[in-house]
C-alpha positions as CSV (number, residue, x, y, z in Angstrom):
1,M,-47.7,75.1,-73.6
2,F,-48.2,78.8,-72.6
3,Y,-47.5,78.1,-68.9
4,I,-44.7,75.4,-68.9
5,P,-41.1,76.7,-69.5
6,F,-39.7,75.4,-72.8
7,A,-43.0,73.8,-73.8
8,Y,-44.1,76.7,-76.1
9,Y,-40.7,76.8,-77.9
10,Y,-40.8,73.1,-78.5
11,V,-44.4,72.8,-79.6
12,V,-44.7,76.0,-81.7
13,R,-41.2,76.8,-82.9
14,L,-39.5,73.4,-83.0
15,G,-42.1,70.7,-83.3
16,T,-39.9,67.7,-83.9
17,L,-37.4,65.7,-81.8
18,P,-34.6,66.3,-84.4
19,K,-35.0,70.0,-84.1
20,L,-35.0,69.8,-80.3
21,L,-31.7,67.8,-80.5
22,S,-30.3,70.5,-82.8
23,W,-31.4,73.2,-80.5
24,M,-29.6,71.4,-77.6
25,L,-26.5,71.3,-79.7
26,I,-26.4,74.9,-80.8
27,Y,-27.7,76.5,-77.6
28,L,-27.2,74.3,-74.6
29,M,-23.9,72.9,-75.5
30,P,-22.0,76.1,-76.2
31,T,-23.6,78.1,-73.3
32,A,-22.8,75.3,-70.8
33,F,-19.3,74.8,-72.1
34,Y,-18.3,78.5,-72.2
35,S,-20.0,79.2,-68.9
36,A,-17.9,76.4,-67.3
37,V,-14.6,77.7,-68.6
38,G,-12.6,78.8,-65.6
39,Y,-15.0,77.3,-63.1
40,S,-13.2,75.3,-60.3
41,G,-15.9,74.5,-57.8
42,P,-18.1,71.4,-57.3
43,W,-19.6,70.5,-60.6
44,P,-23.1,69.6,-59.2
45,L,-23.2,73.2,-58.0
46,F,-22.3,74.5,-61.5
47,A,-24.9,72.3,-63.1
48,L,-27.6,73.6,-60.8
49,S,-26.5,77.2,-61.3
50,Y,-26.6,76.8,-65.1
51,L,-30.0,75.2,-65.0
52,L,-31.4,78.1,-63.0
53,V,-30.0,80.7,-65.4
54,L,-31.4,78.6,-68.3
55,L,-34.8,78.6,-66.6
56,A,-34.8,82.3,-66.0
57,T,-33.5,83.2,-69.4
58,F,-35.8,81.0,-71.5
59,S,-38.9,81.5,-69.4
60,L,-38.7,85.2,-70.3
61,Y,-37.4,84.7,-73.9
62,E,-40.5,82.6,-74.6
63,C,-42.6,85.6,-73.6
64,G,-41.1,87.3,-76.6
65,Y,-42.1,84.4,-78.9
66,I,-45.6,84.3,-77.4
67,I,-46.2,88.0,-77.9
68,N,-44.8,87.8,-81.4
69,D,-47.1,85.0,-82.3
70,T,-50.3,86.5,-80.7
71,V,-50.0,90.3,-80.9
72,S,-47.2,91.4,-83.3
73,V,-48.5,89.3,-86.2
74,R,-51.6,91.5,-86.3
75,R,-49.5,94.3,-87.6
76,E,-47.9,92.3,-90.4
77,E,-49.1,92.3,-94.0
78,Q,-48.1,88.6,-94.5
79,P,-47.8,87.2,-91.0
80,A,-46.5,83.8,-90.2
81,I,-49.5,82.2,-88.4
82,R,-48.2,79.6,-85.9
83,L,-51.2,79.3,-83.6
84,Y,-54.8,78.1,-83.8
85,D,-57.7,80.4,-83.1
86,R,-58.3,78.6,-79.8
87,N,-54.7,79.4,-78.8
88,L,-55.1,83.0,-79.6
89,S,-58.4,83.2,-77.7
90,H,-56.8,81.5,-74.7
91,F,-53.9,84.0,-74.7
92,A,-56.3,87.0,-75.1
93,R,-58.2,85.8,-72.0
94,W,-55.4,84.7,-69.8
95,Q,-52.4,86.8,-70.9
96,A,-51.8,88.3,-67.5
97,C,-51.7,84.9,-65.9
98,I,-49.4,83.5,-68.7
99,L,-46.9,86.4,-68.5
100,G,-47.1,86.5,-64.7
101,A,-46.3,82.8,-64.4
102,R,-43.3,83.2,-66.6
103,L,-42.1,86.2,-64.6
104,L,-42.5,84.2,-61.5
105,Y,-40.4,81.3,-62.9
106,A,-37.6,83.8,-63.7
107,L,-37.7,85.5,-60.3
108,T,-37.8,82.1,-58.5
109,A,-34.8,80.9,-60.5
110,L,-32.9,84.1,-59.6
111,L,-33.7,83.7,-56.0
112,G,-32.5,80.1,-56.1
113,L,-29.3,81.3,-57.8
114,Y,-28.8,83.9,-55.0
115,L,-29.2,81.2,-52.4
116,L,-26.5,79.2,-54.1
117,C,-23.9,81.8,-54.7
118,R,-24.8,84.5,-52.2
119,D,-23.3,87.1,-54.6
120,T,-25.6,90.1,-55.0
121,T,-23.4,91.6,-57.8
122,V,-23.7,88.4,-59.9
123,I,-27.5,88.3,-59.5
124,C,-27.8,92.0,-60.3
125,H,-25.7,91.6,-63.5
126,I,-27.8,88.6,-64.6
127,G,-31.0,90.4,-63.8
128,L,-30.0,93.4,-65.8
129,A,-29.0,91.2,-68.7
130,L,-32.4,89.5,-68.6
131,L,-34.1,92.9,-68.4
132,A,-32.2,94.1,-71.5
133,M,-33.1,90.9,-73.3
134,C,-36.8,91.5,-72.6
135,L,-36.6,95.2,-73.7
136,L,-34.9,94.1,-76.9
137,F,-37.5,91.5,-77.7
138,A,-40.3,94.1,-76.9
139,L,-38.7,96.6,-79.3
140,Y,-38.2,93.8,-81.9
141,N,-41.9,92.8,-81.6
142,R,-42.9,96.5,-81.8
143,C,-40.9,97.4,-84.9
144,R,-42.6,95.4,-87.7
145,S,-40.5,96.6,-90.6
146,R,-37.6,95.5,-92.8
147,N,-35.2,97.4,-90.6
148,N,-36.0,95.4,-87.4
149,V,-33.6,92.8,-88.8
150,W,-30.8,95.0,-87.4
151,L,-32.0,94.3,-83.9
152,Y,-31.8,90.6,-84.4
153,P,-28.1,90.1,-83.7
154,L,-28.5,91.9,-80.4
155,L,-31.5,89.9,-79.6
156,V,-29.8,86.6,-80.3
157,C,-26.8,87.5,-78.2
158,S,-29.0,88.6,-75.3
159,R,-30.1,85.0,-74.7
160,Y,-26.5,83.8,-74.6
161,L,-25.0,86.5,-72.4
162,P,-26.5,85.7,-69.0
163,F,-24.6,82.4,-68.9
164,L,-21.3,84.1,-69.0
165,L,-22.2,86.4,-66.0
166,L,-22.2,83.5,-63.5
167,F,-18.4,83.6,-63.3
168,P,-15.6,85.9,-64.6
169,H,-14.5,85.0,-68.1
170,P,-11.7,86.2,-70.5
171,R,-13.0,88.5,-73.2
172,T,-12.1,85.8,-75.8
173,I,-14.8,83.5,-74.3
174,Y,-17.4,86.1,-75.0
175,L,-16.2,86.4,-78.6
176,L,-16.1,82.6,-79.1
177,L,-19.6,82.2,-77.8
178,F,-20.8,84.9,-80.1
179,L,-19.1,83.2,-83.1
180,S,-20.3,79.7,-82.2
181,F,-23.9,80.4,-83.3
182,P,-25.3,83.9,-82.7
183,L,-23.4,85.5,-85.6
184,L,-24.4,82.7,-88.0
185,N,-28.0,83.0,-86.9
186,A,-27.9,86.8,-87.4
187,L,-26.5,86.5,-90.9
188,E,-29.2,84.0,-91.8
189,R,-31.8,86.5,-90.7
190,F,-30.6,88.9,-93.4
191,S,-31.2,86.2,-95.9
192,M,-34.9,85.6,-95.2
193,P,-37.2,86.4,-98.1
194,R,-38.8,89.4,-96.4
195,Y,-35.4,90.8,-95.3
196,R,-33.0,89.6,-98.0
197,W,-30.3,92.2,-98.3
198,P,-28.0,92.5,-101.4
199,L,-25.0,90.7,-100.0
200,M,-27.1,87.9,-98.5
201,R,-28.8,87.4,-101.9
202,T,-25.4,86.4,-103.2
203,L,-24.4,84.2,-100.3
204,M,-27.8,82.7,-99.7
205,P,-30.0,83.2,-102.7
206,D,-32.6,80.8,-101.5
207,E,-33.5,78.8,-98.4
208,P,-31.8,75.5,-99.4
209,S,-28.5,77.4,-99.8
210,K,-28.5,77.9,-96.0
211,T,-27.2,74.4,-95.5
212,R,-24.1,75.1,-97.7
213,F,-23.6,78.5,-96.1
214,R,-23.6,76.9,-92.6
215,V,-20.9,74.4,-93.6
216,A,-18.8,77.2,-95.2
217,Y,-19.2,79.4,-92.1
218,Y,-18.0,76.8,-89.7
219,I,-15.1,75.6,-91.9
220,L,-13.9,79.2,-92.3
221,L,-14.4,79.8,-88.6
222,V,-12.3,76.7,-87.7
223,L,-9.5,77.8,-90.1
224,I,-9.4,81.3,-88.7
225,T,-9.8,80.7,-84.9
226,T,-7.5,77.7,-84.6
227,P,-4.2,79.5,-85.5
228,L,-5.3,82.6,-83.6
229,I,-6.0,80.7,-80.4
230,L,-2.7,78.8,-80.7
231,L,-0.7,82.0,-81.4
232,T,-2.2,83.8,-78.4
233,E,-1.4,80.8,-76.2
234,H,-5.0,80.2,-75.2
235,S,-6.2,76.7,-74.7
236,W,-7.3,75.0,-77.9
237,E,-10.0,73.3,-75.9
238,W,-11.9,76.6,-76.0
239,L,-12.7,75.8,-79.6
240,L,-14.3,72.4,-78.9
241,P,-17.9,73.7,-79.3
242,I,-17.0,75.2,-82.7
243,Y,-15.3,72.0,-83.8
244,I,-18.4,70.0,-82.7
245,L,-20.8,72.4,-84.5
246,C,-18.6,72.3,-87.6
247,A,-18.7,68.4,-87.6
248,Y,-22.4,68.5,-87.1
249,R,-23.1,70.9,-90.0
250,I,-20.9,68.8,-92.3
251,A,-22.5,65.6,-91.3
252,L,-26.0,67.1,-91.7
253,A,-25.2,68.5,-95.1
254,L,-24.0,65.0,-96.3
255,W,-27.1,63.4,-94.8
256,L,-29.4,65.9,-96.5
257,R,-28.0,64.9,-99.9
258,T,-30.0,61.7,-99.7
259,H,-32.7,62.6,-97.3
260,H,-35.4,65.4,-97.5
261,P,-37.2,65.9,-94.2
262,D,-40.2,68.1,-94.1
263,N,-39.9,71.6,-92.7
264,Y,-36.2,71.3,-92.2
265,L,-35.6,75.0,-92.7
266,N,-38.9,76.2,-91.2
267,G,-39.1,77.3,-87.6
C-alpha cells in the first residue's frame, strides 16, 4: 500500500467500498466535470489527460498522508494511530524508496501529459500547483497545533486546483469547484473535537450533526447558486455536480435514519 498509487488512501483512510464510492462522487466527479467544461477536443484524449493529472496529484498527496501517519503523529499528545507497528517499521526502513517511487509516478505522469499536449506552459502551471500542494502538506504536517486548521482549506483546494489548469476556464468554474466540496470539508475541519471553534460548536456540536449540516449546506448552496447562475447567463449545467451532491447527501441522510454503519464519520 505504500508503493501503489491510491492503495494507501483506500486501505488506511477509507477502508470500505461505500467510502470509496463516496470519494469518487465528491472528488472524481466534480474534478472531471469542471475540468471538462469548455473542452472541445477528442474525449479519449481528455480522459487520458485527466487520469495523468489524477495520478500525479494523488501520488504526491498520499505522501502527505503517509508522513502524517508515520512521522507527524509522534509530535501529538493524542495521536490518531492508523498503522500497525510493522507498517511503521517498514516505512522507517524504506522511506526513501517509498517517497522516491511516488515522486517517480508524478514525474512520469507529467511527462506523459507533456507528450499529449506539447504545451510547456500548462505542464509548468500544473507542476507548480503540485509543488505548492506538497509544501502546504509539509507545513500542515509540521504545525501540530490547534491553529493548523487554518491551513486546511488551502490544503484541500490544492488537490482540486491542478485539474483546472489543463485548459482555460472561466473564474466561475474555479468558484463552483471550490464550493462543490472543499469549502464544506474545510468547515467540517473546524468542527472536529480537537479544533472545534465557537461557531462550529453551534452548527456542528457533535459528530453525528455533520450529516444534517451537509444536507443544509448543499440545499443552501443550490438555492443561492441557481438564481445567480441564471441571472449571469451562465449555463445551468455548470451546477450539475452540486445538484448531484445535494441529492446524494439528502438520500444518505434519509438512509442513515434507519441504518447505522460502523465508522461512517471516521476517516
